[in-house]
C-alpha positions, -999 to +999 in steps of 0.1 A: -346-190-183-346-208-149-325-236-164-300-211-178-298-192-145-292-224-126-265-235-150-248-201-147-248-203-109-234-239-111-207-228-136-196-198-115-195-220-084-174-246-102-149-221-117-146-203-083-138-235-065-113-246-091-096-212-090-094-213-052-079-248-052-054-239-079-043-209-059-039-231-028-018-256-047+004-228-061+010-213-027+016-247-011+044-255-036+060-220-036+094-214-022+097-212+016+111-180+031+147-178+041+158-182+077+158-149+096+191-131+101+203-129+137+208-094+151+244-101+161+253-106+124+241-071+114+266-043+117+253-012+136+246+019+116+262+052+122+239+079+136+226+105+112+241+139+113+217+166+128+198+188+104+209+224+108+186+254+107+178+265+072+192+300+066+174+326+045+204+329+021+200+322-015+220+289-013+199+258-020+209+230+003+185+205-011+159+211+015+124+222+007+101+239+032+064+235+028+041+259+045+007+247+057-024+267+050-033+290+079-071+283+076-088+250+067-111+250+037-145+264+044-163+237+023-157+200+019-147+187-015-176+163-015-204+187-010-230+184-037-253+212-048-282+189-057-314+185-036 
């Protein structure tokens, strides 16, 4: 049993080292990132239009309002009832 356990530790160490080295080689030979773009070459963006107040009419303008709960929950979700 001790021989088997020692062999298993050696095998895990060997495979882990091999996987680490293969990952290192793969990343070392990967493509290099492109050169960064200069800020002068980018066109400025137009400002966003302001969001108007949402009216209470029946028209749906694509906006959804979400109300927050007025009181927080009394109990936590992770409370256990065990001893």
